[in-house]
N, C-alpha and C positions, 0 to 999 in steps of 0.2 A: 583544812582537810587532812585526814589521816594519811601518813606516809605509807601505811600498809594497804590502802585501798588499791584495787586494780584500776586500770585506765577506764574500764567499762563502768565501774561503780562511780568513779570520779566524774564521768561525763553525763550521768543520769539526772533527769529532773523527775523525781518520783511523783506518783499520783497523790493528791491530797484528798483524803476522804472527808465527808461531812463531819462537822464537829459532833462529838459524843460527850456532852457535858454531864457531870455527875450530880448536879443539883436537881433534886426531885421536884421542885416547885416550878421549873421551867415548862413552858408550852413548846414542845419540840416538834417543829414542822419543817425540818431541814434535810432529812435523809430518806424520805419516802417509805418509811416503815409502816406496817399496818397499825392502825389505832386500836385494833381489837386483839385479844389474846388468841393463841392457837385453839383449835378444837379441843374440847374436853377429852376426846378420844386420844389425842396426842399425849396429853398429860398422863392419862391412865396407862397408855402403852409404855411410856418411859418408866413409870413406877413399877410395872410388872416385868421389867427385864430381869432375867435370871442373872444374879451377880456373877455367877461362874463364867458367863459369856465374856465378861470384861477381862478375864485371864487370857483369853484367846484372841488371836488376830481376827478382825472382821472379814466378812466376805469381800474379797478384793473387787469384785464386779458388781456388788450390791444387787445380786440377781433377783431377789424377791421384789425389790423396789423397781428394778428395770421392767419386770413383768407387769407390775401394777400400772406403771406409766405407759407402757406399750399398749395395754388394753384400753386405757383411757383415751388414747389417741389413734386407735385403729392401726397399730404398728406391731411388728415382731420385736421380741426382746433384744435381738442383735442389732436393732436400729436405735437403741437407747444407750447413752453414755452418761455416767454419773461422776460428779466431781465435788470438791470442797468449795461450794459456792459457784455461781456462774462466772465469777472473775477467774477462777482457776480453769474452768472449762474453756473459756475464751482464750486464756493464755496458752493452753495446749493447742487450741485451734490455730492461733497465730503461728506456732511453731510447726505444726504438722500439715496445715492446709494452705497457709498464706505466705509462706517463705519461699518466694520464687524470684526469677530475674526481673520481671516487670513489677512496677509499684502497685500496691493495693490501693483501693479507693474507699473513702468514707466521707461523710458530710463534714463541712468545715465547722459547723456547730453540732456537736454530738457528744457522746460519752468521752470524757477526757482521759480515760484509761487507754484508749486506742493508741495515741501517739507515744504513751509510755511504753507499751509493749513493743511498738516499732523500734524505739530506741534500744530497749533491753535485748531484743532478739535480732537487731540490725536488719530490719525489714524496711525497704523503701516504701514510702507512702505518698499519695497525692490526694489532697482534700478537694472535694467537689462542693462548690458554693450552694447553699440553700437559696431558694428563690427569695425575693424581697418579703414575701409573706411567710417565710420560714418553712415552706414545704419542700420536700424532696422532689426534684424533677428527674424522673427515671431516665429520660432520653439523654441526660448529661452523663450517664454511666455507660453509654455506648462508645467506649474507647478502650484501647489495649490496656490490660491490667493483669496483675497476678492474683486477683481476688477482690471481692467486694464485701464490705460489712456495713450494715445499716441497722440501727435500733428501730424497732417498730412496736409501739409508738416511739418516736424519737425522743431523746433526752438532751437537753432539758426542756424542749418545746412542748412535748406531749402530743404532737400531731402525728397521725397514723397514715400509713399507706393502705390502699385496698388490696385485696387478693389479686385483682386484675393487674394492678400496677406491679405487684411482686412477680406475677407470672411474666409480664413483659421484661422485667429486670432479669429473670432467670433465662429467658429465651435469648436475650441480647448478650448474655455472658455464658454461653454454653460451655466454653472451654475453661472457665474459672469457677472456683467455689464461691457461692453467694451465701453469706452468713446473715441470717435475720435474728437479731438480738431482741428477744421478746420478754424482757424483764417486766414489762407493764401491760402485757397483752390482755390480761383477764379483766381489765377495767373499761373495755369498750372496743378493742381492735379485733380484727379477724386473724386468727392464727394461721401461719403458713404451714403448719403441720399437715393440713389437708392436701398439700402439694408434694409432700415428700416422696410418695411412691411414683409420682409422675416425673420428677426431676432429680437426676442423679447428682447434680451439682449443688443441691440445697442442704444447708445445715441450719436447723432451728435451735436456738439456745434459750432456755427458760430458767427461772429460779423459784424457789419456795419462800424467798425472803419477803416478798411483797404481799401477794394475794392470799398466801397460805400462812402468813404471820409467823415465819420461822427464820427471820434474819439471824437470830442468835445460834441457829443450828448449822448454818453454812451448807446448804444442799443446792447444787446446780445440776442441770440436765441439758444434754444435747441430743437432738434427734435428727436422723438422716438415713440415707441408704447405708447398708452394712459396710461398704468399702470406706466411706468417710469415717464411720465409727471405729473401724479397725485402725485407721490412721491416728485417731485420737488416742486409742488404747496403747499404741506403740510408744507414743510420747509419754503417756501417763505411767506406763510400766518401766520407763527409763528415768522416772522422776520420783514417784511415790505410788507403790502398788496398792496402798490402803488409804485412799483419800477420805472415805466416810466411815466414821466409827459406828459401833453397834447402836448407840443411842440415836444417832442421826438417822440411820437406816430405819430403825423401828419407828421413830417419830414421823418420818416422811411417809411411810406406808400408811400409818394411821391418818395422816392429813389427807391423803388422796382418797381414803375410804369414806371420809365424811364429806360427801359432795354437797349435801344440803347446807351444812354450815359454811362451806366455802362460798356457795352462791349467795347465801344470806349476807355474809360480810362484804363481798364485792358489791352487791346491790346497795348496801348502806353507804359504802364509800362513794359510789357513783352519785347517789342522791345528794350526799353532802357536797360533793364537788360541784354539782350543778347549782345548788343553793348558794354556795360560796361565790361562784362565778357571777351569779346575778347580783349578789350584794356588793361585790367589788365593782362591777360595772356601774351600779347606781352611785358609787362614790367617785366616779370619773376614771377608773382604771380601764385600760385596754387588756383584754384577756384572750389569749390564743385558744382556739378550739382544742380541748384536751380529751384524749382517750386513755389517759394514764391516771394514776392516783396523786396527781399534783397539778397545779396551775402555773403558767408562766405569764407574768403580768407586768405592765408598765403604766406609769402615770405621767401624763404630759406636763403637769405642773409641779411635780415633786421628784427630786432625785432619788433613784433606787438606793444608792448607798446611804443617803440620809435616812430614808425610811428603814432600811436594814438596821442601821445603828440605833435608831429610836426604838424600834421593836425590841431589839436585844436588851436595851437598857430597862425595858419594862418586862423582861423575862419571856419574850416570844422570839424564838429562833427560826428564821427562814434561811434560804440559801441565796447568796449573792455571788455572781461570777463577774469579776472585773476583767472582762475580755472584750475584744472588738465585736461590734454589732449587738452585743447583749448586755453591755454594762449599764443599761438603764432598765433592766428587767430583774424581777425577783422570782425565784421558784418557791412555791408554797406547797408543801405536802398537805394532803387532806387528813385532818385529825378527826376526832369526835366532834359532834356538833358543839359541845361545850368549848372545846379548844378553838374551833373556828369562830365562835362568838367572842372569845377573848381576843383573838386576832383582830376582829372587826372593831372591838371596843378600843383597843390601843390605836388602831389606824385612825379612828374617828378623832382621837385626841391629837395625833400627830398632824393630820390634815387640817384640823382647826387651828393649831398653833402656828404651823408653817404657812397657812393660807392667809 
């Protein structure tokens, strides 16, 4: 370890992102990106950006984009916050809304960035165990806390909460902020945005990385009542007043304006997900019910780590988490039908050889 590191840096265990291999021949089903390109309107909008705009600082509040997102969700623009990907948005939320005396609560199997932010910002946390079937039990969150954060659908399981369950969660935690992390909401879940004007303690976080095919642009959004958004802005403006560049803002506006393409692509992903789930179950896999753009699967007769390694050797990359309770599961992003077919082809080889 470097002698110049601070005690904080020395004690951190950083988040490990999904592998981003450079080999173009790989079938990449490990990071939940869209298998389809952004809308053609996005590319046209980027190409039409006035070069002189790059000389100037971008709009610090991304006001045009905030207005577009607000209209799409029945909100006002002061109820929308933009950041450099939903990870940055969530990091600001941890600092501005979750750093209190009591511990925050989140599921024991969940997005693995949450404990990293707790360590970084010195926030006490308490994990709440998922049920044996990997569902979130809302009643377990009825305990003193400094805030609650739950992905919906959850990651890496893909299982979603209903709006009624989220409403119960909000009512049970009226004195704490409840953050619903909706990175995958567009693939089958019910967005909690419908509850924002009803509950002052609700913050909904979304991303353009998945369903709008813009992971490379880094655009994240939070929505909530204006008081929560102001708290986020205070932290943002103490860190980086210009989180979204001109190209990202322009591209994101164009992505939201092409609603037909957005719905077409999400429908194709959902159809591919259901087909892949059926095919995997026919091969003896247990598949959790997913409302996301991935499947979480296990095979009773074959080690997840062995299958992960065998797939990778054949150029198919999925995600394996060597963690308690889920070390016999693989998370498989939904690709194109051709990519899913290649996955199944390699699995057939592996299951036959090891069987």
